[in-house]
C-alpha positions as CSV (number, residue, x, y, z in Angstrom):
1,M,1.0,-17.2,11.3
2,H,3.1,-15.1,13.9
3,T,1.5,-11.1,14.0
4,R,2.5,-7.8,15.1
5,T,1.3,-5.4,16.3
6,L,1.7,-1.5,14.1
7,G,1.1,1.5,16.4
8,R,-1.0,1.1,19.4
9,D,-3.3,-2.1,18.6
10,L,-3.9,-2.5,15.2
11,T,-2.7,-6.7,15.5
12,V,-2.1,-8.0,11.9
13,S,0.0,-10.4,10.6
14,A,3.5,-10.8,9.4
15,I,2.9,-11.5,6.3
16,G,0.5,-9.1,4.0
17,F,-0.7,-9.7,0.8
18,G,-0.3,-7.1,-1.5
19,A,-3.1,-6.6,-3.9
20,M,-1.6,-4.4,-6.8
21,G,-0.7,-6.6,-8.7
22,M,-3.9,-8.6,-9.2
23,S,-5.1,-4.9,-11.3
24,Q,-1.6,-3.8,-12.8
25,S,1.6,-3.0,-12.9
26,Y,3.3,-6.5,-13.0
27,G,2.9,-8.3,-16.1
28,P,-0.4,-9.0,-18.1
29,N,-3.3,-7.1,-16.5
30,P,-5.8,-7.9,-15.9
31,G,-5.6,-11.1,-14.7
32,D,-8.9,-14.2,-14.5
33,R,-10.7,-13.4,-12.3
34,D,-11.9,-16.5,-10.1
35,D,-8.0,-17.0,-10.4
36,M,-7.2,-14.0,-8.7
37,I,-10.4,-13.9,-6.1
38,G,-9.3,-18.3,-5.3
39,V,-5.0,-16.6,-4.6
40,L,-6.2,-14.0,-2.1
41,R,-9.1,-16.6,-0.6
42,Y,-6.0,-19.2,-0.3
43,A,-3.6,-16.8,1.6
44,V,-6.3,-15.8,3.8
45,D,-6.4,-19.7,4.6
46,Q,-2.5,-19.8,4.7
47,G,-2.8,-17.1,7.5
48,V,-1.9,-14.3,5.0
49,T,-4.7,-11.1,5.8
50,F,-3.4,-8.1,5.5
51,I,-4.2,-7.3,2.7
52,D,-3.0,-3.4,0.7
53,T,-4.9,-2.5,-1.8
54,A,-5.5,1.3,-3.2
55,E,-8.2,3.6,-5.0
56,V,-5.6,4.3,-7.8
57,Y,-4.8,0.8,-8.6
58,G,-6.6,0.4,-11.8
59,P,-8.2,2.4,-11.2
60,F,-10.5,1.9,-8.8
61,V,-10.8,-2.4,-10.0
62,N,-8.4,-3.6,-7.1
63,E,-10.2,-2.5,-4.7
64,E,-14.1,-3.9,-6.3
65,L,-11.6,-7.5,-6.6
66,V,-10.8,-7.5,-3.0
67,G,-13.8,-6.3,-1.7
68,E,-15.7,-9.8,-3.6
69,A,-13.2,-11.7,-2.1
70,I,-13.5,-11.0,1.4
71,R,-17.1,-10.8,0.6
72,P,-16.9,-14.0,2.8
73,I,-14.1,-14.1,4.9
74,R,-14.5,-10.3,6.0
75,D,-13.7,-10.9,9.9
76,R,-11.1,-12.8,9.4
77,V,-9.2,-10.4,7.7
78,V,-7.5,-6.7,7.7
79,V,-8.1,-3.9,4.6
80,A,-5.7,-1.6,4.2
81,T,-6.6,1.2,1.1
82,K,-5.5,4.2,0.1
83,F,-6.4,7.9,-0.8
84,G,-4.7,10.7,-2.3
85,F,-5.0,11.2,-5.8
86,S,-7.8,12.3,-7.8
87,F,-9.5,11.5,-11.2
88,A,-11.0,11.5,-15.0
89,D,-11.8,9.7,-17.6
90,G,-10.9,6.5,-15.5
91,R,-7.1,8.0,-15.0
92,S,-5.6,9.3,-12.4
93,Q,-4.5,13.4,-12.6
94,G,-2.3,13.8,-9.5
95,V,-1.8,13.8,-6.0
96,D,-4.9,15.3,-3.9
97,S,-5.5,15.1,-0.5
98,R,-7.8,18.0,0.2
99,P,-10.0,17.5,3.3
100,E,-13.6,17.1,0.6
101,R,-11.7,14.3,-1.4
102,I,-10.8,11.8,1.4
103,R,-14.4,12.0,2.3
104,Q,-15.4,10.9,-1.5
105,A,-12.3,8.8,-1.6
106,V,-13.1,7.0,1.5
107,D,-16.9,6.6,0.3
108,G,-15.7,5.3,-2.8
109,S,-13.2,2.1,-1.2
110,L,-15.9,1.6,1.4
111,T,-18.2,0.7,-1.5
112,R,-16.5,-0.5,-3.5
113,L,-14.5,-3.4,-1.1
114,G,-18.0,-3.7,0.2
115,I,-17.5,-3.4,4.0
116,D,-18.5,-0.2,6.6
117,S,-14.9,0.1,7.8
118,I,-11.5,0.5,6.4
119,D,-9.0,-0.7,9.0
120,L,-6.3,0.9,8.2
121,L,-6.3,4.7,5.7
122,Y,-3.3,5.4,3.8
123,Q,-3.0,8.7,2.1
124,H,-0.9,7.7,-0.9
125,R,1.6,9.9,-1.5
126,V,2.1,13.3,0.1
127,D,0.3,16.6,-1.6
128,P,2.3,19.8,-0.6
129,A,-0.8,21.5,-1.9
130,V,-2.2,20.3,1.4
131,P,-1.1,21.1,5.0
132,I,-0.3,17.3,6.5
133,E,-2.8,18.6,9.3
134,D,-5.7,19.1,7.4
135,V,-5.6,15.4,6.5
136,A,-4.3,14.2,9.4
137,G,-7.6,15.6,10.9
138,A,-9.8,14.5,8.0
139,V,-9.3,11.7,8.7
140,G,-9.4,11.9,12.5
141,D,-13.6,13.3,11.6
142,L,-13.5,10.1,9.3
143,I,-12.5,7.3,12.9
144,R,-14.5,9.3,14.9
145,A,-17.6,8.7,12.1
146,G,-16.8,4.8,12.4
147,K,-15.9,5.1,8.3
148,V,-11.9,4.7,9.3
149,K,-10.4,2.4,12.6
150,H,-6.6,3.6,11.9
151,F,-4.8,6.6,10.2
152,G,-1.1,5.7,8.1
153,L,0.8,7.3,6.1
154,S,2.6,6.3,2.5
155,E,6.8,7.4,2.2
156,A,6.2,10.1,3.9
157,G,9.2,12.5,5.4
158,A,9.5,12.3,9.5
159,G,8.8,15.7,9.6
160,T,6.1,15.5,7.7
161,I,5.0,12.1,10.2
162,R,5.9,14.3,13.4
163,R,3.2,16.5,12.1
164,A,0.7,14.3,11.3
165,H,1.3,12.2,14.5
166,A,0.5,15.2,16.4
167,T,-2.6,16.0,14.7
168,T,-4.2,12.4,14.4
169,P,-2.5,9.5,16.1
170,V,0.0,7.5,12.9
171,T,-0.7,3.9,13.5
172,A,1.4,3.3,10.4
173,I,4.0,4.3,7.8
174,Q,4.9,3.0,4.5
175,S,7.9,2.9,2.4
176,E,9.6,0.4,0.1
177,Y,12.1,-1.2,2.5
178,S,13.2,-4.6,1.4
179,L,18.0,-5.7,0.9
180,W,17.4,-4.0,-2.2
181,T,16.3,-1.1,-0.5
182,R,17.5,0.9,2.7
183,D,16.5,4.2,2.4
184,P,13.5,4.3,5.5
185,E,16.7,3.0,7.9
186,P,18.7,6.8,9.3
187,E,15.6,8.5,10.2
188,I,11.5,7.1,9.4
189,L,12.6,3.8,11.2
190,P,14.0,5.3,14.4
191,L,11.1,8.0,14.0
192,C,8.2,5.2,14.5
193,I,9.9,3.6,17.0
194,E,10.1,6.9,18.7
195,L,6.3,7.3,18.6
196,G,5.6,4.2,18.8
197,I,3.8,3.7,15.0
198,G,4.2,0.1,12.8
199,F,6.6,0.7,9.9
200,V,4.8,-1.4,7.1
201,P,7.2,-2.8,3.8
202,F,5.7,-2.3,0.2
203,S,8.1,-4.2,-2.7
204,P,9.5,-6.5,0.2
205,L,11.0,-8.9,-2.8
206,G,12.8,-5.4,-4.4
207,K,10.4,-5.7,-7.1
208,G,11.0,-9.1,-8.0
209,F,14.2,-8.8,-8.2
210,L,15.1,-10.5,-5.3
211,T,13.3,-13.5,-6.2
212,G,15.5,-14.5,-8.6
213,T,13.4,-14.3,-11.8
214,V,14.3,-11.5,-12.8
215,G,17.7,-11.9,-15.1
216,A,20.0,-9.2,-17.5
217,D,17.8,-10.9,-20.3
218,T,14.7,-10.0,-18.9
219,S,11.8,-7.2,-20.7
220,F,9.5,-5.4,-19.3
221,A,6.2,-4.3,-21.2
222,A,5.8,-0.2,-21.2
223,D,3.6,-0.1,-19.5
224,E,4.8,-2.2,-16.5
225,I,5.8,-0.3,-13.2
226,R,9.3,-1.8,-13.6
227,A,10.1,-0.2,-17.1
228,R,10.0,2.4,-15.7
229,V,12.5,2.2,-13.0
230,P,16.2,2.2,-12.5
231,R,17.8,-1.1,-11.4
232,F,15.7,-2.7,-14.2
233,E,16.9,-0.7,-17.2
234,P,19.4,-3.3,-19.4
235,D,22.5,-1.6,-18.5
236,N,21.6,-2.0,-14.3
237,L,20.7,-5.6,-15.0
238,R,23.2,-7.1,-15.8
239,A,25.3,-5.2,-12.9
240,N,22.3,-5.7,-10.3
241,E,21.7,-9.6,-11.3
242,A,25.6,-10.8,-9.7
243,L,23.9,-8.7,-6.2
244,V,21.3,-11.1,-6.2
245,E,23.8,-13.9,-7.2
246,H,25.6,-13.1,-4.5
247,V,22.6,-13.0,-2.1
């Protein structure tokens, strides 16, 4: 497996393993736990050693699943997880990146993942109520404490990235990017090059559309993420299927 370097010195496999779909959003979930663990370990054996999860996936249960899967192979994987939401009664209550919530989230993630330090910690979504300097500063404190190794942002704008990077060096930006979605190209990718920040695309296969397994007659359960994405609405499906066939 080829590798890439994110930021100054975080080496990861060129292909990552997004674990979200094992616990939510895609198809019937949760899947069989032993099967999911087997799939993840098989991926690692094939060289896919960059594992992505988040506390909000489930919530919490995806990190627990990943933690169990990597327990015997921790030294072979790079683990990325995310903070940025508050929870009550097992449900997300919206964005929350107050420093005290970040510290709480990291302690919870470390416990669920069964690791001593998070290799890459993303802010999952920007919190407009908390200055990004406060967020970056809190993560910087966690890096100095040894609980986190690298800082990342997900779905952040250029101005936010600059301000965060000036406070605590940003190692990676994660945003949707594929043949389907080119939004990062005008501004975010050039900024990453300028600042020496790595870019990690999510949904590189267009949330499954580019796999050829989604067609005009495909329907999605109400709790599937794609049921709420415009490109998968019935009228759009027909037009978009033609684009996929062209690709």
